[in-house]
TILONU-927472 format. One record per atom (N, C-alpha, C, O): residue in one letter; atom name; x, y, z. Coordinates in pm, 1 decimal, decimal comma, always signed. Last residue first. Example, Ala and Ser with C-alpha at 12.3 -4.5 7.8 and 13.67 -1.06 7.14 Angstrom:
# residues 2
[site "s"; "N"; [+1285,0; -225,0; +708,0]]
[site "s"; "CA"; [+1367,0; -106,0; +714,0]]
[site "s"; "C"; [+1290,0; +3,0; +787,0]]
[site "s"; "O"; [+1340,9; +113,8; +803,9]]
[site "a"; "N"; [+1319,0; -569,0; +780,0]]
[site "a"; "CA"; [+1230,0; -450,0; +780,0]]
[site "a"; "C"; [+1320,0; -330,0; +780,0]]
[site "a"; "O"; [+1423,6; -331,9; +846,5]]
***
This chain:
# residues 79
[site "p"; "N"; [+572,9; +272,3; -672,8]]
[site "p"; "CA"; [+521,8; +367,5; -773,5]]
[site "p"; "C"; [+566,4; +330,8; -915,4]]
[site "p"; "O"; [+531,9; +400,5; -1010,9]]
[site "l"; "N"; [+485,6; -42,9; -523,5]]
[site "l"; "CA"; [+586,6; +55,0; -563,7]]
[site "l"; "C"; [+528,6; +146,0; -671,1]]
[site "l"; "O"; [+445,4; +103,2; -751,0]]
[site "v"; "N"; [+337,8; -185,8; -236,2]]
[site "v"; "CA"; [+329,2; -150,1; -377,0]]
[site "v"; "C"; [+429,8; -39,2; -404,9]]
[site "v"; "O"; [+455,2; +46,6; -320,4]]
[site "i"; "N"; [+438,3; -466,8; -31,5]]
[site "i"; "CA"; [+410,2; -325,2; -51,8]]
[site "i"; "C"; [+390,7; -302,2; -201,2]]
[site "i"; "O"; [+423,1; -388,4; -282,8]]
[site "v"; "N"; [+407,2; -730,0; +189,6]]
[site "v"; "CA"; [+395,0; -691,4; +49,5]]
[site "v"; "C"; [+359,9; -543,0; +45,6]]
[site "v"; "O"; [+265,0; -498,7; +110,2]]
[site "e"; "N"; [+629,5; -894,6; +414,3]]
[site "e"; "CA"; [+527,6; -794,8; +389,4]]
[site "e"; "C"; [+525,5; -762,0; +240,3]]
[site "e"; "O"; [+628,7; -765,8; +173,4]]
[site "g"; "N"; [+857,5; -1050,8; +414,7]]
[site "g"; "CA"; [+729,0; -1115,8; +386,1]]
[site "g"; "C"; [+615,8; -1018,6; +364,9]]
[site "g"; "O"; [+515,0; -1054,2; +303,8]]
[site "p"; "N"; [+1028,3; -865,8; +661,9]]
[site "p"; "CA"; [+1033,2; -964,6; +553,5]]
[site "p"; "C"; [+898,6; -1035,3; +539,7]]
[site "p"; "O"; [+835,4; -1073,7; +638,1]]
[site "y"; "N"; [+889,1; -544,9; +748,6]]
[site "y"; "CA"; [+929,1; -680,5; +785,4]]
[site "y"; "C"; [+933,4; -772,3; +664,4]]
[site "y"; "O"; [+851,3; -758,8; +573,7]]
[site "i"; "N"; [+974,2; -213,5; +836,5]]
[site "i"; "CA"; [+912,2; -305,6; +742,1]]
[site "i"; "C"; [+970,8; -443,8; +768,0]]
[site "i"; "O"; [+1087,5; -457,3; +804,6]]
[site "i"; "N"; [+911,9; +48,7; +1060,9]]
[site "i"; "CA"; [+984,2; -76,0; +1035,9]]
[site "i"; "C"; [+904,4; -159,8; +936,2]]
[site "i"; "O"; [+783,0; -175,2; +949,5]]
[site "q"; "N"; [+900,1; +392,1; +964,2]]
[site "q"; "CA"; [+830,7; +271,6; +1007,9]]
[site "q"; "C"; [+911,9; +146,9; +972,0]]
[site "q"; "O"; [+973,2; +140,6; +865,4]]
[site "d"; "N"; [+998,1; +623,4; +865,0]]
[site "d"; "CA"; [+1072,7; +563,0; +975,3]]
[site "d"; "C"; [+1006,8; +435,8; +1029,9]]
[site "d"; "O"; [+1052,3; +379,2; +1129,2]]
[site "a"; "N"; [+819,2; +697,6; +670,2]]
[site "a"; "CA"; [+956,1; +665,4; +629,5]]
[site "a"; "C"; [+1034,8; +597,8; +740,6]]
[site "a"; "O"; [+1128,4; +522,8; +713,2]]
[site "t"; "N"; [+500,9; +536,2; +721,8]]
[site "t"; "CA"; [+591,5; +649,5; +734,5]]
[site "t"; "C"; [+733,3; +603,5; +702,9]]
[site "t"; "O"; [+763,4; +484,3; +708,5]]
[site "i"; "N"; [+229,8; +419,1; +508,2]]
[site "i"; "CA"; [+332,1; +402,4; +610,9]]
[site "i"; "C"; [+416,3; +528,9; +618,6]]
[site "i"; "O"; [+405,3; +617,6; +533,9]]
[site "g"; "N"; [+55,7; +373,4; +294,4]]
[site "g"; "CA"; [+4,1; +421,7; +422,0]]
[site "g"; "C"; [+100,7; +400,0; +536,7]]
[site "g"; "O"; [+60,3; +367,0; +648,2]]
[site "n"; "N"; [+147,4; +313,5; +45,7]]
[site "n"; "CA"; [+130,3; +202,4; +139,1]]
[site "n"; "C"; [+78,9; +244,3; +276,7]]
[site "n"; "O"; [+60,8; +160,4; +364,9]]
[site "l"; "N"; [+174,5; +549,7; -94,5]]
[site "l"; "CA"; [+99,6; +439,3; -155,4]]
[site "l"; "C"; [+64,4; +330,3; -55,4]]
[site "l"; "O"; [-37,2; +262,3; -70,4]]
[site "a"; "N"; [+341,0; +696,0; +80,9]]
[site "a"; "CA"; [+204,5; +740,6; +53,5]]
[site "a"; "C"; [+119,2; +627,0; -3,4]]
[site "a"; "O"; [+3,8; +610,6; +36,1]]
[site "c"; "N"; [+582,1; +545,0; +65,9]]
[site "c"; "CA"; [+511,4; +561,6; +192,5]]
[site "c"; "C"; [+364,9; +599,6; +169,9]]
[site "c"; "O"; [+275,4; +542,6; +232,1]]
[site "i"; "N"; [+645,6; +580,4; -203,7]]
[site "i"; "CA"; [+625,9; +444,9; -150,2]]
[site "i"; "C"; [+544,9; +453,3; -20,6]]
[site "i"; "O"; [+450,3; +377,1; -0,8]]
[site "q"; "N"; [+678,8; +859,7; -208,7]]
[site "q"; "CA"; [+573,1; +796,4; -288,1]]
[site "q"; "C"; [+542,2; +656,1; -236,0]]
[site "q"; "O"; [+425,7; +617,8; -225,5]]
[site "a"; "N"; [+901,1; +888,7; -37,9]]
[site "a"; "CA"; [+774,5; +955,4; -4,9]]
[site "a"; "C"; [+658,1; +892,5; -80,9]]
[site "a"; "O"; [+550,3; +873,8; -24,4]]
[site "i"; "N"; [+1098,2; +741,2; -180,2]]
[site "i"; "CA"; [+1054,9; +699,4; -46,8]]
[site "i"; "C"; [+919,3; +761,0; -11,9]]
[site "i"; "O"; [+831,6; +691,2; +38,8]]
[site "a"; "N"; [+1189,6; +842,7; -417,5]]
[site "a"; "CA"; [+1070,2; +757,7; -423,1]]
[site "a"; "C"; [+1019,5; +717,4; -285,0]]
[site "a"; "O"; [+908,9; +664,6; -273,4]]
[site "e"; "N"; [+1429,3; +978,2; -363,9]]
[site "e"; "CA"; [+1308,5; +1055,6; -394,3]]
[site "e"; "C"; [+1180,7; +972,2; -389,6]]
[site "e"; "O"; [+1073,7; +1025,7; -360,5]]
[site "v"; "N"; [+1668,1; +861,6; -337,6]]
[site "v"; "CA"; [+1577,1; +844,9; -224,1]]
[site "v"; "C"; [+1443,8; +916,7; -248,3]]
[site "v"; "O"; [+1355,9; +915,4; -162,1]]
[site "s"; "N"; [+1759,7; +689,0; -643,4]]
[site "s"; "CA"; [+1761,0; +803,2; -551,8]]
[site "s"; "C"; [+1665,0; +773,5; -436,8]]
[site "s"; "O"; [+1591,5; +674,8; -438,3]]
[site "g"; "N"; [+1725,5; +473,2; -808,3]]
[site "g"; "CA"; [+1853,5; +542,4; -812,2]]
[site "g"; "C"; [+1861,5; +666,0; -725,3]]
[site "g"; "O"; [+1959,3; +740,4; -732,1]]
[site "y"; "N"; [+1506,8; +309,7; -805,7]]
[site "y"; "CA"; [+1491,5; +440,4; -870,0]]
[site "y"; "C"; [+1619,6; +522,3; -873,4]]
[site "y"; "O"; [+1623,0; +629,2; -934,2]]
[site "r"; "N"; [+1573,9; +62,2; -687,4]]
[site "r"; "CA"; [+1472,9; +69,0; -793,2]]
[site "r"; "C"; [+1477,9; +198,2; -873,7]]
[site "r"; "O"; [+1456,0; +197,4; -994,8]]
[site "d"; "N"; [+1777,9; +116,8; -498,3]]
[site "d"; "CA"; [+1792,0; +7,4; -595,3]]
[site "d"; "C"; [+1697,5; +23,9; -714,1]]
[site "d"; "O"; [+1737,1; +2,0; -828,6]]
[site "m"; "N"; [+1668,5; +336,0; -352,8]]
[site "m"; "CA"; [+1795,6; +349,6; -424,0]]
[site "m"; "C"; [+1810,2; +243,2; -533,0]]
[site "m"; "O"; [+1849,5; +273,8; -645,6]]
[site "s"; "N"; [+1432,1; +219,3; -250,6]]
[site "s"; "CA"; [+1426,0; +339,2; -334,4]]
[site "s"; "C"; [+1553,8; +356,4; -415,5]]
[site "s"; "O"; [+1547,9; +388,1; -534,4]]
[site "i"; "N"; [+1542,7; +11,6; -98,2]]
[site "i"; "CA"; [+1449,8; -19,4; -207,6]]
[site "i"; "C"; [+1443,3; +98,6; -304,2]]
[site "i"; "O"; [+1448,3; +79,9; -425,7]]
[site "q"; "N"; [+1694,5; +159,8; +89,0]]
[site "q"; "CA"; [+1761,1; +67,8; -3,4]]
[site "q"; "C"; [+1672,2; +33,3; -123,4]]
[site "q"; "O"; [+1720,1; +26,4; -236,5]]
[site "f"; "N"; [+1488,9; +302,2; +222,7]]
[site "f"; "CA"; [+1600,8; +372,5; +160,7]]
[site "f"; "C"; [+1663,8; +284,0; +52,8]]
[site "f"; "O"; [+1684,0; +327,8; -60,4]]
[site "l"; "N"; [+1337,6; +97,5; +328,8]]
[site "l"; "CA"; [+1276,9; +183,7; +227,1]]
[site "l"; "C"; [+1385,1; +260,2; +151,6]]
[site "l"; "O"; [+1374,2; +280,7; +30,7]]
[site "t"; "N"; [+1530,1; -204,7; +341,4]]
[site "t"; "CA"; [+1484,8; -79,5; +402,0]]
[site "t"; "C"; [+1419,3; +1,2; +291,7]]
[site "t"; "O"; [+1443,0; -24,2; +173,6]]
[site "d"; "N"; [+1592,4; -553,8; +384,3]]
[site "d"; "CA"; [+1539,4; -441,9; +306,2]]
[site "d"; "C"; [+1505,8; -322,9; +394,5]]
[site "d"; "O"; [+1459,3; -338,4; +507,5]]
[site "g"; "N"; [+1660,7; -768,5; +544,5]]
[site "g"; "CA"; [+1759,3; -662,5; +526,5]]
[site "g"; "C"; [+1710,2; -543,4; +446,1]]
[site "g"; "O"; [+1778,9; -441,5; +439,8]]
[site "p"; "N"; [+1459,4; -999,7; +372,0]]
[site "p"; "CA"; [+1541,7; -972,4; +490,5]]
[site "p"; "C"; [+1648,2; -866,7; +459,4]]
[site "p"; "O"; [+1717,5; -876,2; +358,1]]
[site "q"; "N"; [+1220,3; -827,2; +158,7]]
[site "q"; "CA"; [+1319,8; -930,8; +181,6]]
[site "q"; "C"; [+1398,6; -899,1; +308,9]]
[site "q"; "O"; [+1404,2; -783,2; +349,9]]
[site "i"; "N"; [+886,6; -765,9; +76,0]]
[site "i"; "CA"; [+1002,6; -723,4; +154,4]]
[site "i"; "C"; [+1091,6; -844,5; +182,4]]
[site "i"; "O"; [+1044,0; -950,0; +224,2]]
[site "v"; "N"; [+765,1; -785,8; -244,1]]
[site "v"; "CA"; [+770,8; -856,0; -116,4]]
[site "v"; "C"; [+900,6; -816,8; -45,7]]
[site "v"; "O"; [+1009,8; -832,5; -100,3]]
[site "y"; "N"; [+573,5; -561,8; -429,6]]
[site "y"; "CA"; [+707,8; -603,9; -393,7]]
[site "y"; "C"; [+702,2; -670,1; -256,9]]
[site "y"; "O"; [+641,3; -616,7; -164,2]]
[site "s"; "N"; [+375,7; -477,7; -715,2]]
[site "s"; "CA"; [+388,3; -518,3; -575,9]]
[site "s"; "C"; [+529,1; -572,6; -553,2]]
[site "s"; "O"; [+594,4; -622,2; -645,1]]
[site "e"; "N"; [+335,8; -192,6; -916,2]]
[site "e"; "CA"; [+405,6; -319,1; -896,5]]
[site "e"; "C"; [+408,1; -353,4; -748,1]]
[site "e"; "O"; [+438,9; -268,1; -664,8]]
[site "h"; "N"; [+10,4; -55,7; -981,2]]
[site "h"; "CA"; [+146,3; -46,0; -930,1]]
[site "h"; "C"; [+205,2; -184,9; -911,7]]
[site "h"; "O"; [+132,4; -282,5; -893,8]]
[site "a"; "N"; [-241,9; -109,1; -1047,3]]
[site "a"; "CA"; [-169,5; -19,9; -1137,6]]
[site "a"; "C"; [-22,9; -5,2; -1097,1]]
[site "a"; "O"; [+57,4; +51,4; -1171,2]]
[site "a"; "N"; [-344,2; -248,5; -836,5]]
[site "a"; "CA"; [-309,9; -324,6; -956,9]]
[site "a"; "C"; [-228,1; -240,3; -1054,1]]
[site "a"; "O"; [-152,8; -294,8; -1134,9]]
[site "r"; "N"; [-407,6; -45,2; -657,8]]
[site "r"; "CA"; [-296,5; -134,9; -626,1]]
[site "r"; "C"; [-250,7; -209,8; -751,1]]
[site "r"; "O"; [-131,0; -232,1; -769,4]]
[site "s"; "N"; [-626,0; +60,5; -797,6]]
[site "s"; "CA"; [-509,0; +144,5; -771,5]]
[site "s"; "C"; [-387,5; +58,1; -741,0]]
[site "s"; "O"; [-278,0; +83,7; -791,0]]
[site "a"; "N"; [-798,8; -154,2; -787,4]]
[site "a"; "CA"; [-750,8; -108,3; -918,1]]
[site "a"; "C"; [-627,1; -21,4; -901,4]]
[site "a"; "O"; [-534,1; -28,8; -981,7]]
[site "a"; "N"; [-848,4; -161,8; -514,2]]
[site "a"; "CA"; [-783,7; -276,6; -578,2]]
[site "a"; "C"; [-727,1; -236,4; -714,5]]
[site "a"; "O"; [-618,4; -280,6; -751,9]]
[site "e"; "N"; [-982,6; +81,2; -484,2]]
[site "e"; "CA"; [-855,2; +61,2; -415,3]]
[site "e"; "C"; [-778,6; -54,8; -477,6]]
[site "e"; "O"; [-656,7; -47,2; -492,5]]
[site "e"; "N"; [-1209,9; +28,7; -638,5]]
[site "e"; "CA"; [-1120,8; +138,4; -677,0]]
[site "e"; "C"; [-983,8; +122,3; -610,9]]
[site "e"; "O"; [-881,0; +146,8; -673,9]]
[site "n"; "N"; [-1322,5; -180,3; -489,5]]
[site "n"; "CA"; [-1279,3; -203,9; -627,9]]
[site "n"; "C"; [-1183,4; -95,9; -675,0]]
[site "n"; "O"; [-1085,8; -125,4; -744,0]]
[site "e"; "N"; [-1384,3; -44,2; -253,0]]
[site "e"; "CA"; [-1290,2; -156,6; -248,9]]
[site "e"; "C"; [-1235,9; -185,6; -388,9]]
[site "e"; "O"; [-1116,9; -212,6; -405,0]]
[site "k"; "N"; [-1575,9; +134,3; -350,9]]
[site "k"; "CA"; [-1450,9; +186,4; -295,1]]
[site "k"; "C"; [-1344,6; +76,6; -291,9]]
[site "k"; "O"; [-1228,5; +101,4; -324,4]]
[site "q"; "N"; [-1773,1; -51,3; -426,4]]
[site "q"; "CA"; [-1713,1; +36,0; -527,0]]
[site "q"; "C"; [-1580,1; +90,9; -476,8]]
[site "q"; "O"; [-1482,1; +93,9; -551,4]]
[site "a"; "N"; [-1835,4; -163,0; -178,6]]
[site "a"; "CA"; [-1780,2; -249,3; -284,2]]
[site "a"; "C"; [-1712,5; -165,1; -391,2]]
[site "a"; "O"; [-1606,5; -202,3; -441,7]]
[site "a"; "N"; [-1942,8; +60,7; -50,7]]
[site "a"; "CA"; [-1823,2; -3,2; +4,6]]
[site "a"; "C"; [-1756,3; -90,4; -101,2]]
[site "a"; "O"; [-1633,6; -91,5; -112,1]]
[site "e"; "N"; [-2168,2; +106,9; -209,1]]
[site "e"; "CA"; [-2062,7; +208,1; -202,7]]
[site "e"; "C"; [-1932,9; +147,5; -150,7]]
[site "e"; "O"; [-1825,0; +179,3; -200,7]]
[site "e"; "N"; [-2311,1; -132,2; -159,1]]
[site "e"; "CA"; [-2272,6; -94,4; -295,7]]
[site "e"; "C"; [-2157,3; +5,9; -295,0]]
[site "e"; "O"; [-2061,1; -8,2; -370,5]]
[site "p"; "N"; [-2355,5; -138,9; +120,9]]
[site "p"; "CA"; [-2270,6; -239,9; +56,4]]
[site "p"; "C"; [-2224,3; -200,5; -83,9]]
[site "p"; "O"; [-2111,9; -231,3; -123,3]]
[site "g"; "N"; [-2353,5; +212,1; +212,4]]
[site "g"; "CA"; [-2405,0; +76,1; +214,9]]
[site "g"; "C"; [-2310,6; -17,5; +142,9]]
[site "g"; "O"; [-2198,7; +20,3; +108,1]]
[site "q"; "N"; [-2241,6; +468,3; +427,3]]
[site "q"; "CA"; [-2232,9; +400,6; +298,0]]
[site "q"; "C"; [-2282,3; +257,6; +314,1]]
[site "q"; "O"; [-2256,7; +191,6; +414,7]]
[site "p"; "N"; [-2293,5; +554,8; +682,9]]
[site "p"; "CA"; [-2320,4; +647,7; +572,7]]
[site "p"; "C"; [-2311,5; +580,1; +435,9]]
[site "p"; "O"; [-2368,4; +629,9; +338,7]]
[site "d"; "N"; [-2465,0; +350,9; +914,2]]
[site "d"; "CA"; [-2347,8; +365,9; +828,2]]
[site "d"; "C"; [-2381,4; +458,1; +711,1]]
[site "d"; "O"; [-2485,3; +441,9; +647,0]]
[site "s"; "N"; [-2693,4; +303,7; +1054,6]]
[site "s"; "CA"; [-2636,0; +437,2; +1067,5]]
[site "s"; "C"; [-2513,2; +458,2; +978,5]]
[site "s"; "O"; [-2462,7; +570,0; +968,0]]
[site "l"; "N"; [-2748,0; +39,6; +1017,0]]
[site "l"; "CA"; [-2835,2; +135,8; +950,4]]
[site "l"; "C"; [-2776,3; +275,5; +954,5]]
[site "l"; "O"; [-2805,5; +357,6; +867,6]]
[site "k"; "N"; [-2437,4; -127,9; +958,4]]
[site "k"; "CA"; [-2540,7; -79,1; +1048,4]]
[site "k"; "C"; [-2625,7; +20,6; +971,7]]
[site "k"; "O"; [-2580,6; +79,0; +873,2]]
[site "y"; "N"; [-2304,9; -413,8; +808,3]]
[site "y"; "CA"; [-2342,3; -274,0; +793,3]]
[site "y"; "C"; [-2452,0; -241,1; +892,2]]
[site "y"; "O"; [-2547,9; -316,7; +908,0]]
[site "k"; "N"; [-2020,1; -624,4; +817,5]]
[site "k"; "CA"; [-2157,6; -598,4; +857,5]]
[site "k"; "C"; [-2183,6; -448,5; +846,7]]
[site "k"; "O"; [-2095,2; -366,9; +872,7]]
[site "i"; "N"; [-1824,2; -839,2; +629,4]]
[site "i"; "CA"; [-1844,3; -700,2; +670,6]]
[site "i"; "C"; [-1991,8; -681,5; +703,0]]
[site "i"; "O"; [-2078,3; -719,0; +623,9]]
[site "g"; "N"; [-1770,0; -1087,7; +529,2]]
[site "g"; "CA"; [-1792,6; -1078,0; +671,0]]
[site "g"; "C"; [-1813,3; -935,9; +720,2]]
[site "g"; "O"; [-1819,4; -913,3; +841,0]]
[site "s"; "N"; [-1753,6; -1122,1; +263,5]]
[site "s"; "CA"; [-1630,1; -1088,5; +330,3]]
[site "s"; "C"; [-1649,4; -1066,4; +478,9]]
[site "s"; "O"; [-1554,5; -1029,8; +548,4]]
***
């Protein structure tokens, strides 16, 4: 994958691969969703869950904030 490790890195290739696998497994446990034109986190939360309560979970899962702009074609994961 082109990742280079320095001797000073606290984790080597094995630890990095394990972390990458854990992150991939976490993403696989959730449904992915492709942002469509006009989508907002508010609208996605309302359409999918019937309330705005899921916005915080969506943001946490995707490392974004509620006021961050999302763009068509982006892929996010849903709780």
